[in-house]
N, C-alpha and C positions, 0 to 999 in steps of 0.2 A: 337825599341829596341826588342822585343819578335820577331818581323821576322826576326833582323839579326842574332839573337842568334840561331835560330832555321833554317837556310837556311842550312847548313852542315848536318842536321838531315834530313830535307826533302829531299835534294838531294840523301843521301846515303838511302833513303827510294825507290826513285825514281830508283838508281840501283839495291836494290835487286829485285824491281817485276821485271824490264827489265832481271833479268838474268832467273827470273821463268816464265815468258811469252817464254823464248829464250829455255827453256828446261833444264836448267843448274839447280844447285844445289849451289846455293851461300851459304855463311857462313854467319850466324846472325851478324860476326863484320862489315861486308860491311856498315851497317846500319850507323856505327858510322865512319867508315874509311875517311870521307871526312872533320870530323875536324882535320885532319893533315894540312889541305889545307885553314883551318878554317878566315884568315887574305882576302886573294881573295874571296874566297865566303862570305865572309860579305862585304866586300866593294862591289862588284857587286851589292849584295842584298839593301846597302846601296842607292847606287845612282841610281836604281831604283825607289827606293821608295823617295827619294826625287824629281826624275826629275816627278813620275808622280803623285805627292802631290803638286809639282809646278805648272805643267799643268791644272791638276784639279781647283786648288786655283786660278786660271787665267781665266781660263770656263771650264765646263765640260769637253765639247768635246777633246780639245788637249790631257787632262789626260785619255780619252780613246784613244785615236789617241795611246800617250807613251805606257799605258800598253799594249795593242796591239802588238805594232813593239818591246818590249823588252820579249813578253811572253816567247820565245824559253830561254832564254839566260841559265836559269838554266839547262835544258837538255844540252845544249852545254858544259857548265860545267860538267857536267856529266860524260858525252865522253870523256872530257879531262881532267883530275884533273889538270893541270897547265896552262891551258888557263889563258891568261892577262885578268882580269875582264871588265875592258872597253872593249875589244876586242869583250868577249862574250857579251856585248850588243851591239857593233857597230855589229857585225854577226847576232846577232837576227833580228836587224833592217834591212839589209840589206835582209836577208833570208822571211821575210815579205814581202818585195816589189812584189806587186802584190797579196798578200793572205791576206789582212785586211781587207775587207769587208768577205770575206770569214770566218775567225778568228771571226770576230764579231757576224757571223750569229751562228758559234760553240759554241761559249758562251753563245749563246743568247740563246741555246737551251736545257741549262741546266738552265733556269729560274724557272721549274716547280720543280727540286729538291734542290734548294737553297730557296723556298717558303719549301718547305717540312723540311729544315734546321731549318727554323725561325719557324715555327707551333712546331716542337716539342723541341723548346729552345736549339738548337744547339746538340740534341742528335743522329740527322742522319749523322751528318758530319764524323760519324764512316764509315756509308758505303759511302754515296755520295763523300765524300773528293777523295779515293783511286779509285773509278770510273772516276772521274774527271781527276786524274791525268794519270790513262792511258790511256783516250780516247787522251789526250793533246798529252802524250807520242806517240802512236798511230799516229796521227796528224806530229808530229814531223819526223817520220821516214819516212812519205809519201812525205813530202817535201825534209828531204834529200834525199829521191831516186833517 
């Protein structure tokens, strides 16, 4: 439930960081602007979470496969606010064709950082979270280029 409620905020933060990275001076309100499209983003987040949960419940490998396949859906929603949630998930799935192993290695490269978050009882997420999100944003841009 928390993931679904906070998904628009996370996408807004991604948009803010994306604009800062591109040399723009974004308005702070952009962080909350995706709540205007709350229903679509919440549906996308809920479907994503449910599919990954079911895949993980069946076996660990299908859950990992689904999580990696749909990892770019929030970035697609960030670029197009009016994108249909199911289309965002399908597009992410299609975009990851041929890149799933690459993405798995990419995610595994952050294991040390995730261990640091665990050792600090979550405090390090303040630094690690944005780092991982910006790195994934750059990966998204690389795939879409």
